[in-house]
C-alpha positions in Angstrom: 75.0 73.7 92.8 71.2 73.7 92.5 68.2 72.8 94.5 65.7 71.0 92.3 62.0 69.1 93.5 62.1 66.2 92.8 59.8 64.6 90.3 57.4 61.2 92.0 58.3 59.9 88.7 61.8 59.6 89.7 61.4 58.8 93.5 61.6 55.3 93.3 66.0 55.5 92.8 65.7 58.0 95.0 63.6 55.2 97.6 67.1 52.9 97.2 69.3 55.0 98.4 67.6 55.7 101.7 66.9 52.6 101.9 70.4 51.6 102.6 71.4 55.5 104.9 68.6 54.3 107.0 67.8 51.1 108.7 65.6 48.7 108.4 63.0 50.3 111.1 63.1 54.3 110.5 61.9 53.4 106.7 58.8 54.4 105.5 57.0 52.1 102.8 57.5 53.8 99.1 53.6 54.0 99.4 53.4 56.2 102.0 55.8 58.4 100.7 54.7 58.1 96.8 50.8 58.5 99.1 51.4 61.2 101.2 53.3 63.0 97.8 51.3 62.5 95.8 48.5 64.6 98.3 50.4 67.3 98.8 52.0 66.1 102.7 56.0 65.7 101.5 58.1 66.8 99.4 61.4 65.7 98.5 64.4 67.8 96.5 67.6 67.4 95.5 71.4 69.0 95.2 72.2 68.5 92.0 75.2 69.4 90.4 74.6 71.1 87.1 78.8 71.1 85.8 78.7 66.9 86.2 74.9 66.3 85.9 74.5 64.7 89.4 72.6 64.3 91.8 74.4 65.3 95.5 71.9 64.9 97.9 68.5 64.4 98.6 66.3 65.6 101.8 62.5 64.8 102.1 60.1 66.7 103.9 56.6 66.4 105.8 55.3 69.4 105.4 53.1 70.8 108.5 51.4 68.9 110.7 48.6 69.2 113.0 51.0 70.0 115.5 52.4 73.0 113.4 55.6 71.9 112.8 57.6 69.7 109.3 59.2 66.4 109.9 62.6 66.7 107.9 62.5 62.5 107.6 65.2 61.7 105.2 68.4 63.5 104.3 71.1 62.7 103.0 74.3 63.5 101.4 76.0 61.0 98.1 79.5 59.1 100.4 81.6 60.2 97.4 80.3 63.6 97.8 79.8 63.4 101.4 82.2 65.9 104.0 82.1 68.8 101.7 79.0 70.5 103.0 76.3 69.5 101.0 74.3 67.8 104.1 74.7 71.8 105.6 73.2 73.0 101.9 70.4 70.7 102.4 69.9 71.5 105.4 69.3 74.7 105.4 67.2 73.9 102.7 64.6 72.4 104.6 64.5 75.0 106.9 63.7 77.6 104.6 61.6 75.0 103.2 59.4 74.8 106.6 59.5 78.3 107.4 57.6 79.0 103.9 55.4 76.6 104.7 54.1 78.3 107.8 56.0 75.7 110.5 56.9 76.9 113.9 59.1 74.2 114.1 61.3 71.7 112.0 61.6 68.4 113.5 63.3 65.4 113.2 65.9 61.5 114.1 69.7 62.9 114.4 72.6 63.2 117.1 72.4 66.7 119.0 76.7 66.5 119.0 76.0 67.0 115.2 72.6 68.8 114.4 73.4 71.0 117.8 76.0 73.1 115.8 72.8 74.3 113.9 70.3 75.4 116.2 69.2 72.1 117.4 67.9 71.0 121.2 66.4 68.4 121.8 62.4 68.7 121.0 61.0 68.0 124.5 62.8 70.9 125.3 59.6 72.4 123.4 57.4 70.4 125.0 56.8 67.8 121.8 57.0 64.3 122.2 57.9 61.2 119.9 55.3 59.4 118.2 54.7 56.1 119.6 57.2 56.3 122.6 56.5 56.0 126.4 57.0 58.6 128.9 60.0 58.1 131.0 62.3 56.6 127.4 64.9 58.0 125.9 63.8 60.0 123.2 67.3 62.6 123.1 67.1 61.2 119.4 64.3 63.6 118.5 65.4 67.1 117.9 63.6 69.8 117.5 64.4 73.6 115.6 62.2 76.4 116.0 61.4 78.6 113.5 59.3 81.3 114.7 59.7 81.4 119.0 
């Protein structure tokens, strides 16, 4: 397996997969994501099987922001490849990319029961709040892993 940076010209087909993997309210518009990639504020990565010539999964990382953390916005493995550790490989790669750009942490929306095994914890424990969520609302879905203690 190999990881390669996705090209902007190919993003439309991966956007269609994002739309099927995530709920409508969780998907950023194609225009906004394309603009973020053009401005260097987002990258997407593909896990590729050179033997079959097929892509296995994807990860889209919004790069370091004002608050010194990166956001893993989308991560997914095609259904026929799930359950084989490819999602963990993409997650580990995303963590490494966030470290490389100097992000102090990587945050995203996910299930603590699954991602806690990879060292993620509730973002509020790091003083990071989910944008737009009123104080006191349940933000247990917003997770974070500190990269630079």
